[in-house]
VEXKOL-242786 format. One record per residue (C-alpha): x, y, z. Coordinates in Angstrom, 1 decimal. Layout:
<rs>
     px     py     pz
      X      Y      Z
...
</rs>
This chain:
<rs>
     px     py     pz
  -24.9   -5.1   18.5
  -26.2   -2.6   16.1
  -26.1   -4.8   13.1
  -28.0   -2.5   10.8
  -25.7    0.5   11.4
  -22.7   -1.8   11.1
  -23.7   -3.0    7.7
  -24.6    0.5    6.6
  -21.4    2.1    7.8
  -19.0   -0.6    6.9
  -17.5   -0.9   10.4
  -18.6   -1.9   13.9
  -19.9    1.4   15.3
  -20.5    0.1   18.9
  -19.4    2.7   21.4
  -16.2    1.8   23.2
  -15.9    2.5   26.9
  -13.5    5.4   27.3
  -12.3    3.9   30.6
  -10.7    0.8   29.0
   -7.1    0.5   27.9
   -7.6   -0.1   24.2
   -4.0   -1.3   23.5
   -4.2   -3.8   26.4
   -7.6   -5.1   25.3
   -6.6   -5.4   21.7
   -3.5   -7.4   22.6
   -5.7   -9.6   24.9
   -8.2  -10.3   22.1
   -5.4  -11.1   19.7
   -4.0  -13.7   22.1
   -7.4  -15.2   22.8
   -8.4  -15.5   19.1
   -4.9  -16.2   17.7
   -5.2  -13.1   15.6
   -2.4  -11.1   14.0
   -2.4   -7.4   13.2
   -0.7   -6.3   10.0
   -0.3   -2.6    9.4
    0.9   -0.6    6.4
    3.5    2.2    6.7
    0.8    4.7    5.9
   -1.3    4.0    9.0
   -1.7    6.4   11.8
    1.1    6.2   14.5
   -1.2    4.6   17.0
   -2.0    1.7   14.6
    1.7    1.2   13.7
    2.6    1.1   17.4
    0.2   -1.8   18.1
    0.6   -3.8   14.9
    2.4   -7.2   15.1
    4.1   -6.4   11.8
    4.3   -3.2    9.7
    5.5   -3.0    6.1
    4.8   -2.1    2.5
    2.4   -4.0    0.2
    4.9   -6.6   -0.7
    5.9   -7.3    2.9
    2.3   -7.5    4.0
    1.5  -10.0    1.3
    4.6  -12.1    2.2
    3.7  -12.0    5.8
    0.1  -13.0    5.2
    1.1  -15.9    3.1
    3.2  -17.5    5.9
    1.3  -16.6    9.1
   -0.1  -19.3   11.3
   -2.7  -17.0   12.8
   -6.4  -17.9   12.5
   -7.4  -14.3   12.0
   -5.6  -11.6   10.0
   -6.5   -8.0   10.8
   -5.4   -5.9    7.9
   -4.8   -2.3    8.9
   -4.5   -0.8    5.5
   -6.9   -0.5    2.7
   -9.4   -2.9    1.1
   -7.2   -4.3   -1.7
   -4.6   -5.3    0.9
   -7.3   -7.2    2.7
   -8.4   -8.9   -0.5
   -4.8   -9.9   -1.3
   -4.5  -11.5    2.2
   -7.8  -13.3    1.7
   -6.8  -14.6   -1.7
   -3.5  -16.0   -0.2
   -5.2  -17.3    2.9
   -8.7  -18.5    1.8
   -9.2  -20.6    5.0
   -8.3  -17.8    7.4
  -10.6  -15.0    8.5
   -9.4  -11.7    7.2
  -10.8   -8.6    8.9
  -10.4   -4.9    8.1
  -11.3   -2.2   10.7
  -13.3   -0.2    8.1
  -14.5   -1.5    4.8
  -14.7    2.1    3.5
  -10.9    2.2    3.5
  -10.6    2.1   -0.3
   -7.9    3.3   -2.6
   -8.1    6.1   -5.2
   -5.6    4.3   -7.4
   -7.5    1.0   -7.4
  -10.7    3.0   -8.0
   -9.1    4.6  -11.1
   -9.1    1.1  -12.7
  -12.6   -0.4  -12.9
  -12.3   -4.1  -13.6
  -14.7   -4.2  -16.5
  -13.0   -1.3  -18.3
   -9.5   -2.8  -17.7
  -10.6   -6.2  -18.9
  -11.9   -4.6  -22.1
   -8.6   -2.7  -22.5
   -6.7   -5.9  -22.2
   -8.9   -7.7  -24.7
   -8.3   -4.8  -27.2
   -4.5   -5.5  -27.1
   -3.9   -9.2  -27.9
   -0.3  -10.4  -27.6
    0.4   -8.2  -24.6
    1.3   -9.6  -21.2
   -0.4   -7.8  -18.3
    1.4   -6.4  -15.3
   -0.8   -5.0  -12.6
    0.2   -3.0   -9.6
   -0.9   -4.5   -6.3
   -3.0   -1.4   -5.7
   -5.9   -3.0   -7.7
   -9.1   -4.9   -7.0
   -9.1   -8.7   -7.0
  -11.1   -8.6  -10.2
   -8.3   -6.6  -12.0
   -5.7   -9.1  -10.7
   -7.9  -11.8  -12.2
   -7.1  -10.6  -15.7
   -3.4  -10.1  -14.9
   -0.3  -12.2  -15.7
    1.8  -10.9  -12.8
    1.3   -8.5   -9.9
    4.0   -6.1   -8.8
    4.6   -3.6   -6.0
    6.8   -0.5   -6.1
    9.5   -2.7   -4.4
    9.8   -5.3   -7.2
    8.2   -3.6  -10.3
   11.5   -2.9  -12.1
   12.9   -6.4  -11.5
    9.6   -8.1  -12.6
    9.3   -6.0  -15.7
   12.9   -6.8  -16.6
   12.2  -10.5  -16.2
   10.2  -10.4  -19.4
   12.0  -10.5  -22.8
   12.8   -7.1  -24.2
   10.6   -7.7  -27.2
    7.6   -8.7  -25.1
    4.7   -6.3  -25.4
    3.5   -5.2  -21.9
    0.5   -3.5  -20.4
    1.1   -1.8  -17.1
   -1.7   -0.6  -14.9
   -3.1    1.2  -13.2
   -0.5    3.8  -12.1
    0.7    5.9  -15.0
    3.4    7.6  -12.9
    5.0    4.3  -11.7
    4.7    2.9  -15.2
    6.4    6.0  -16.7
    9.1    5.7  -14.1
    9.7    2.0  -14.8
    9.7    2.7  -18.6
   12.4    5.5  -18.0
   14.8    3.3  -16.1
   14.3    0.1  -18.1
   14.1    1.4  -21.6
   10.7   -0.4  -22.0
    7.7    1.1  -23.8
    4.9   -0.5  -21.7
    1.4    0.5  -22.6
    0.1    2.4  -19.5
   -3.4    2.6  -18.0
   -4.2    6.2  -17.1
   -4.6    5.9  -13.3
   -3.0    7.6  -10.3
   -2.9    7.9   -6.5
   -4.6   11.1   -5.2
   -2.0   11.5   -2.5
    1.1   11.1   -4.6
   -0.4   13.3   -7.4
   -0.5   16.3   -5.1
    3.2   16.8   -4.5
    4.5   19.8   -6.2
    8.0   20.7   -7.6
    7.6   24.3   -6.3
    7.0   23.3   -2.7
    9.8   20.8   -2.6
   12.2   23.4   -4.0
   11.0   25.8   -1.3
   11.9   23.2    1.3
   15.3   22.7   -0.3
   16.0   26.4    0.3
   15.3   25.9    4.0
   17.2   22.6    4.1
   19.8   22.9    1.4
   21.6   19.7    2.6
   18.5   17.6    2.7
   18.2   14.5    0.6
   14.9   14.2   -1.3
   13.1   10.9   -1.0
   10.4   10.2   -3.5
    7.9    7.4   -4.1
    7.6    6.4   -7.7
    3.8    7.0   -7.7
    4.7   10.7   -7.8
    4.7   12.7  -11.0
    7.9   12.5  -13.2
    8.8   16.1  -12.5
    8.8   15.4   -8.7
   10.9   12.2   -9.2
   13.5   14.2  -11.1
   14.2   16.1   -7.9
   14.9   13.0   -5.9
   18.1   11.7   -4.4
   16.3    8.4   -4.1
   13.2    7.1   -5.8
   11.9    3.9   -4.2
    9.0    2.1   -2.4
    8.2    3.0    1.1
   10.4    0.2    2.3
   13.2    1.3   -0.1
   13.0    4.9    1.1
   13.2    3.7    4.7
   16.3    1.6    4.0
   18.0    4.4    2.2
   17.4    6.8    5.1
   18.8    4.2    7.6
   22.0    3.7    5.5
   22.5    7.4    4.6
   25.0    9.6    6.6
   22.7   12.6    5.9
   20.8   14.2    8.7
   17.9   15.9    6.9
   15.4   14.3    4.5
   12.5   15.7    2.5
   10.0   12.9    2.1
    7.5   12.9   -0.8
    5.2   10.1    0.1
    2.3    9.6    2.5
    3.4   11.0    5.8
    2.6    7.8    7.8
    6.1    6.5    6.8
    7.7    9.2    9.0
    6.7    7.2   12.1
    9.0    4.3   11.2
   11.7    6.5    9.7
   12.0    8.4   13.0
   11.9    5.2   15.0
   14.6    3.5   12.9
   16.7    6.7   12.5
   16.9    8.5   15.8
   18.7   11.9   15.5
   17.7   12.3   11.9
   15.2   14.9   10.7
   12.4   14.0    8.3
   10.4   16.8    6.7
    7.2   15.8    5.0
    6.7   17.3    1.5
    3.3   19.2    1.6
    0.5   18.8   -1.0
    0.4   21.6   -3.6
   -3.2   22.6   -2.8
   -2.9   23.1    0.9
   -1.0   24.9    3.6
   -0.9   21.6    5.6
    2.6   20.5    6.4
    2.0   16.9    5.4
    0.1   14.7    2.9
   -2.1   12.0    4.3
   -4.3    9.4    2.7
   -7.9    9.9    4.0
   -8.6    6.2    3.3
   -5.7    4.9    5.3
   -6.6    7.1    8.2
  -10.1    5.6    8.5
   -8.7    2.8   10.6
   -8.6    3.8   14.3
   -7.8    2.0   17.6
  -11.5    2.0   18.4
  -12.5    0.4   15.1
   -9.6   -2.1   15.5
  -10.9   -3.1   19.0
  -14.5   -3.6   17.7
  -13.2   -5.5   14.7
  -11.4   -8.0   16.9
  -14.3   -8.1   19.4
  -17.1   -8.8   16.8
  -14.8  -10.4   14.1
  -16.3   -8.0   11.6
  -16.1   -6.6    8.9
  -14.8   -9.6    7.2
  -13.1   -9.4    3.7
  -14.7  -11.8    1.2
  -13.5  -12.5   -2.4
  -15.6  -14.3   -5.0
  -14.2  -17.8   -5.3
  -13.9  -17.7   -9.2
  -12.1  -14.4   -9.1
   -9.9  -15.5   -6.2
   -8.8  -18.7   -8.2
   -7.7  -16.5  -11.1
   -6.2  -13.6   -9.0
   -4.0  -15.9   -6.9
   -1.9  -17.0   -9.9
   -0.4  -13.5  -10.6
    0.1  -12.9   -6.9
    1.9  -16.1   -6.4
    4.0  -15.4   -9.4
    5.0  -12.1   -7.9
    6.0  -13.8   -4.6
    7.9  -16.5   -6.5
    9.9  -14.0   -8.5
   10.5  -11.8   -5.5
   11.8  -14.8   -3.5
   14.2  -15.7   -6.3
   15.5  -12.1   -6.4
   15.8  -11.9   -2.7
   13.3   -9.1   -2.3
</rs>
C-alpha cells in the first residue's frame, strides 16, 4: 500500500486490476464488512447505479442516522461525510476522495462566520447543510433545500435570523416567507452558472417544457421556473407531472434518477453560461469513481474524522433539523 501517496492525494491510489468486475467486488466487500454505500443525486451514473441508497442531503442524513451498518461510505462531498460521522460517531465513515469538497461550504470559513454571528447578538442562526462541521457548531438549526422554508417558518415572525451560507437560497426563502433574514454572501459555483438567456433559448426549442430550478440558482433564473425545489422535490414534481419535456437547472447528475423514475419523459439539462457544454457538472462530486470506491472499501480509507468538541456542538442543530423534519413529515 502506497501510504505516502495516499495521504498526499487524499484517496487510495493503488492501481485496480482492469480484469476485475468492480461492481461485483464492491458488493462483495460491502457484504463482508457490513458496509453501506450512500450516494448523492449529483454523483456520476455509475456511482448511483451501485449505491444502496441515493438521495439529497436531507435523505442521506436521515439514512445515516438510522443505518445498522458498521461502515458508511459516503459518495458525495466532504460535508456530507462529516454530517454522517457526527450522527454516527461509533461508525466508520469513509469517502472515496477527501478532495471532494464544496464551493458553497468553502465560501463560508468557520472563523469568519463565527465572527459574523458574534457581531449580531439576538439573532438565531440557520445554516444550510452545505457547511463544515465547525460552521454547524455555531448554528441553532441546520436546514436543507427540502426543509428550509418550513424550518424558517417555525421561528416567530419577529425573530431576527441569520441565514448562511447560500445567498440565493436565502433570498428565495425570504421572498416566499416574507422574512428579512440577514444573509451570508456565499454561493454554489455550479448553480451560479445557469443563465436566463440559455434557458430562454432552450424554451424556444421546447416551448412546452416545464422549467425545474434548484433554489441555489440566482433569483432571475428561479423566476423562469415552473417549479423551484430541492433535488428530491424536482424529482417528485417530474414524476407527478403530465408534461413530457423538462428543462432542468441543477447539477446534471439528477438526470439519472429522473430518467429512471420517469421513462418516456425528456429531461434537458440547462447548460452553464460560460460554456458550450450541454450540462453543468460539479467537479467535486465527480471526483468519486468506482475505482476509488473499491479501494476505499478495500483499505477502509480515507476515513472522515470530526473533532469531538466540534461534533458535540454540531450535532445539536443537525438533530433539531431531523426532529422538525420528522414532525413535518419531510
